[in-house]
Structures are given as C-alpha cells and as structure tokens.
N, C-alpha and C positions, 0 to 999 in steps of 0.2 A: 608488499606485492599488491599492486593495484588491480590486476586482472589475472587470476590463476588459470593455468592451462587445464581445462576441464577434461581433456583427454587423458591426463595423468592424475586423475582424482584419487583421493584416498578414502573419502567418505561422502555420503549424501544423507542428510537428516531432514525428514519431513516435519514441517511445523505449521501451526495455524496462528495468525495474528488477528487481533480485532480491536476496534475502537468505536466509541460512541462520542463524536465531537460535541462538546457542550457549548461551543462558541462558533461564530461564523468566521473567526480567524483561521489561519492555516493550522491544521492539526497534524502533528508528526510523531507523537508519542504513542506508539502501538504497544499493546500488551502481547508478548510473545510467549505462547504456551502458558499463559495465565500467571507468570511470575516475574519475567524479566522485561524491563522497558527496552524497546529497540527503536531508536529514533528513525522515523521515516522508512523503516524496512531496510536501512543501510546495513550491509553485512559487516562482520568483524574483519579485521585485517587478514589477508590471505584467503578470503572466502568470497564466493560469488553467490548471490541469491537468485534462484529462478522463481519468479512469481508465476504460479500456475493458475491462480484465480483470484479475482477480487469481485465481491458481491456486496451491493448496498441494498438494505432493506428499510423501507419506511415503516415505522411502527406507530405512526400518528394518523389522525383522520384528515390531515391536509397534505397537499403535495409539498415536496421539499426538493430543492435543487442541490446538485453535487458537482464538483469539479475534482478530478484526480489527475495529478501530473507527476512526471519524472523530472527531477532537478539534476543539473550537471554539477552539483556540489553535495557533499555529505550532510551539510546543513541546508535543508530545503530552502529556507528564506534567503540564504546567501547566494543561491544560484539562479539559473533561469529555468522556469518550469516549461516542460513540453507536455502538453495535455493529452491524456488518454480519453478523458471525458471532460467536457466544458459546459458548465451550467445546464446540465440535463435535469429535467424535472422528473422526479420519481413520484408516481401517483401514490395516494394514501394506501396504506396496507398492501404494498406490493414490493417487488424486488427487481433490481436492475443488475444484470451481469455486465460488469465492465471489462473483465478479462477472464478467459477460461483456457482450457488446455490447447485450444487452437490458436490463441492469441497471447500465449505466455511470453514473458520477456525476462531479461537478466538485469540485475542491479549489482554494480561493483561497489567497492568501498569508497569510491569517489562520487557516488550518486545517492539519491534518496527519493522516496515517494511521499507526496503530501496530499492532504485532503482538505478541501474547502466546502463547507455546506452553507446553504442559505438559511437554515433554521437549526439552532442548537438543539441537541437531544432528540432529533427527529429520525436520524438515520443510524443504523448499525452497519458497520463496514467490516467484513471478514475477508481475510486474504490467506491463501495457502501458499507456502513457500518451501522450496527445497534449498537448504543451505549446503553448498558444495565446496569441499576443500580438497 
C-alpha cells in the first residue's frame, strides 16, 4: 500500500529522528528513537509519516550550510530532490527551523528525505515524526 487512507487510521506513533552528517555527501540514515536506522525518514510499507518539524543546529564556531529535500524515490539518491531548504547558511551556535507544525508534510513509502551539509559534523538535525497506519 503506497499511500494509506489516513481517515481510516488505526494508530499514530510519535517519534523523533536525528542525524549528525559527518560528510558533505547526501545523508539519509537517520536514527529513529535511538535504536532503529530509518533511511531518509521513509516510512514502512502501509504507513505514512507526517513530518511535524525539522530543526538544524550549528554546534560549531563557523557558519555551515544545509540543504534538505524530499525525493520522489524511497532511495533518496535514486530520485529527484525537491528542496525544502537549499544551501542555507546556519550561523555559528544557532538554530534554523526548516519545518514546523505550520509547514508539516507527509512522506509515503515511495518517498524519502535527504540532508546535504556544507561542513561535516557541524550540524545536528532533529525531526519529529508521526508514523500513521
């Protein structure tokens, strides 16, 4: 089931995913609740993820850039990215809100979210997700 009917849902689970990209290549291996790898926030079959927030925090003394996109493929690099943020500079020791409850969006099992940073290990990215089945 590629896109479940959320009007007929059976469960909603709140989760938090986070990543510290160590390289400037596309990062899609998010840690989901601290234990399970979830590739690019792509939901399991029969599930849709509502991304309710994405926050990037620069933990260094220098500005660092970030791009975050939604891909039309469950493997981010195999699809076309549609950017939510593109090469935005996050000042040193500050936070950028990329998505919040007013700009939340859904990801189906045919889609993924990827992150590209300009400086490895400079940004902590945290996302909150509602897994809906």
